[in-house]
C-alpha positions in Angstrom: 15.6 -9.8 12.7 12.2 -8.7 11.3 9.1 -10.3 12.9 8.1 -12.3 9.8 11.6 -13.3 8.6 11.2 -16.9 9.9 7.5 -17.3 9.2 7.1 -16.0 5.6 9.3 -18.6 3.7 7.4 -21.4 5.4 3.8 -20.2 4.6 4.1 -18.4 1.3 4.3 -20.4 -1.9 7.9 -20.7 -3.2 6.9 -20.5 -6.9 7.5 -17.1 -8.5 4.9 -15.7 -10.9 6.4 -12.3 -11.4 9.6 -11.6 -13.4 11.1 -8.2 -12.3 13.2 -8.2 -15.5 10.1 -7.2 -17.4 9.5 -4.0 -15.5 11.2 -1.0 -14.0 12.7 -2.3 -10.9 15.6 -1.6 -8.6 17.2 -3.4 -5.6 14.8 -3.3 -2.7 11.9 -2.3 -4.9 8.7 -2.2 -3.0 6.6 -2.5 -6.2 8.4 -5.7 -7.2 7.9 -7.1 -3.8 4.2 -6.3 -3.8 3.8 -7.6 -7.3 5.4 -10.9 -6.3 3.0 -11.3 -3.5 0.0 -10.5 -5.8 1.2 -13.2 -8.2 1.5 -15.8 -5.4 -2.0 -14.9 -4.1 -3.5 -15.4 -7.5 -1.2 -18.3 -8.5 -1.0 -16.8 -12.0 1.7 -15.1 -14.0 1.9 -11.3 -13.4 3.5 -9.4 -16.2 5.9 -6.5 -15.9 3.0 -4.2 -16.4 2.8 -4.1 -12.6 6.0 -2.0 -12.6 5.2 0.4 -15.4 3.4 3.7 -15.1 1.8 6.2 -17.3 2.3 9.8 -16.1 -1.1 11.4 -15.3 -3.0 8.1 -15.5 -6.7 8.5 -14.5 -8.0 6.3 -11.6 -11.6 7.2 -10.6 -11.1 10.7 -11.9 -7.9 11.2 -10.0 -4.6 11.8 -11.8 -1.8 9.6 -10.5 1.8 8.7 -11.5 1.7 5.5 -9.4 2.1 2.1 -11.1 -1.1 0.1 -11.4 -2.6 -3.0 -13.0 -6.0 -4.3 -14.0 -7.0 -7.9 -13.6 -10.2 -9.2 -15.2 -12.5 -11.3 -13.0 -15.6 -12.2 -15.0 -17.5 -9.1 -16.1 -15.7 -7.1 -13.4 -12.1 -6.2 -12.6 -9.6 -5.8 -9.8 -7.5 -2.7 -10.0 -4.3 -2.7 -7.9 -2.4 0.5 -7.4 1.3 0.1 -6.4 1.9 3.5 -4.7 5.5 4.3 -4.5 4.7 8.0 -3.8 6.5 9.8 -6.7 5.9 13.1 -4.9 8.4 14.4 -2.4 5.9 16.6 -0.7 5.4 15.5 2.9 1.7 16.2 2.9 1.1 14.0 -0.2 3.0 11.2 1.4 0.6 11.0 4.4 -2.9 11.5 3.0 -4.2 8.7 0.7 -7.1 9.9 -1.4 -7.7 7.0 -3.9 -9.1 4.4 -1.4 -11.7 7.0 -0.3 -12.5 7.9 -3.8 -12.9 4.2 -4.7 -15.4 3.8 -1.9 -17.3 6.9 -3.0 -17.5 5.4 -6.5 -19.3 2.4 -5.1 -16.5 -0.1 -5.7 -17.6 -3.4 -4.0 -14.4 -4.1 -2.3 -11.6 -1.6 -1.4 -8.6 -2.2 0.7 -5.1 -0.9 1.7 -2.1 -3.1 1.9 1.7 -3.1 2.3 4.2 -5.8 1.4 5.7 -5.6 4.9 2.5 -7.4 5.9 2.5 -10.2 3.3 -0.3 -12.4 4.7 -2.6 -9.4 5.0 -1.8 -8.4 1.4 -2.3 -11.8 -0.1 -5.6 -12.4 1.8 -6.9 -9.1 0.5 -6.0 -9.9 -3.1 -7.9 -13.2 -2.7 -11.0 -11.5 -1.1 -10.9 -8.9 -3.9 -11.0 -11.6 -6.5 -13.9 -13.3 -4.7 -15.9 -10.1 -4.4 -19.0 -10.0 -6.6 -18.3 -6.6 -8.1 -15.3 -4.4 -9.0 -12.4 -4.3 -6.5 -9.6 -1.9 -5.7 -6.5 -2.4 -3.6 -4.1 0.4 -2.7 -0.7 -0.9 -1.9 2.0 1.2 -0.3 5.3 0.3 -2.1 8.3 1.9 -0.4 11.0 2.9 -3.0 14.6 3.1 -1.7 15.7 5.1 -4.7 13.1 7.9 -4.5 12.6 7.8 -0.8 16.3 7.7 -0.2 16.9 5.0 2.4 19.1 1.9 2.4 17.9 -0.8 0.0 17.7 -3.4 2.7 15.2 -1.3 4.7 12.2 -1.6 2.5 10.3 -3.9 4.8 11.2 -1.9 7.9 10.1 1.4 6.3 6.7 -0.3 5.5 6.4 -1.4 9.1 6.9 2.2 10.2 4.3 3.5 7.8 1.7 1.2 9.3 2.9 1.3 13.0 2.9 5.1 13.0 -0.7 5.1 11.5 0.6 7.0 8.5 -0.7 4.2 6.4 -3.4 2.2 8.3 -4.4 -1.2 6.9 -8.1 -1.7 6.4 -10.8 -3.0 4.0 -14.2 -1.8 3.0 -16.6 -4.5 1.8 -20.0 -3.3 0.5 -19.6 -0.1 2.4 -18.6 -1.7 5.8 -15.2 -0.7 7.2 -12.9 -3.1 9.0 -9.4 -2.5 10.4 -7.1 -5.5 9.5 -4.2 -4.3 11.7 -4.5 -2.6 15.1 -1.5 -0.9 16.5 -1.9 -0.7 20.3 1.1 1.6 20.9 1.6 3.6 17.7 5.1 4.9 17.0 5.8 8.6 16.6 5.1 9.7 13.0 8.6 11.3 13.1 10.1 7.8 13.0 8.6 7.2 9.6 9.5 10.6 8.3 13.1 10.5 9.5 13.6 7.1 8.0 13.4 8.7 4.6 16.2 10.9 3.2 13.8 12.7 0.9 12.4 14.4 4.0 15.8 15.2 5.6 15.1 18.9 5.4 11.7 18.7 7.0 11.5 21.1 10.0 10.2 20.3 13.5 7.1 22.4 12.7 6.5 20.5 9.5 6.8 17.2 11.3 4.4 18.3 13.9 1.8 19.3 11.3 2.3 16.0 9.6 1.7 14.1 12.8 -1.5 16.1 13.4 -2.6 15.2 9.9 -2.1 11.5 10.6 -3.9 11.7 13.9 -6.9 13.5 12.2 -7.1 11.1 9.3 -6.9 8.1 11.6 -9.7 9.4 13.8 -11.9 9.8 10.7 -11.2 6.2 9.8 -12.1 5.0 13.3 -15.4 6.8 13.1 -16.2 4.8 10.1 -15.1 1.5 11.6 -16.7 1.8 15.1 -20.5 1.7 15.5 -22.1 4.9 16.5 
């Protein structure tokens, strides 16, 4: 049984604001799960645009095939990227550039999130809406069809992404970094990689390089979080 299976139904609003019939969804779709949580956090209708994508869309000068949506908040906006990693390149799946680019662009509030951690995701959406300026949230949305894992494992794959530090959860408010989830005993990156059939041909050497990349990127993040 997953760690939140008993808690989530009791603390998250039961009312649904997102209709997956209006978007491109599949069984176990991480994008739909994330969009549902966004709708519950905002308590407003979220259209199927959350599950559509435009190939080569431009976000902060970076081309992406990920699904994203824009939500107006006064004169500013909240941009949410639902990243289901269309690429099957192992390196692309471990290094997230858009949050760093958003910070460099001077976006007032930037955060990473994953639907496997629903309370963290919803709280960040609410903080993003309360932020004075523009906001950006990068949500990792596991995709059973493209990543090639059993449809019932979407939440588990998300856990592994975070617990192996391949996708750390953090926020940046007005330039100040804060980790919102600390994994005291990180899992081996290989657990996350091997949970996905799209990487079944990855060699031991490639996995080792991937693990080194994750370690390097996480250390860089910690340097920004911890005071000098």
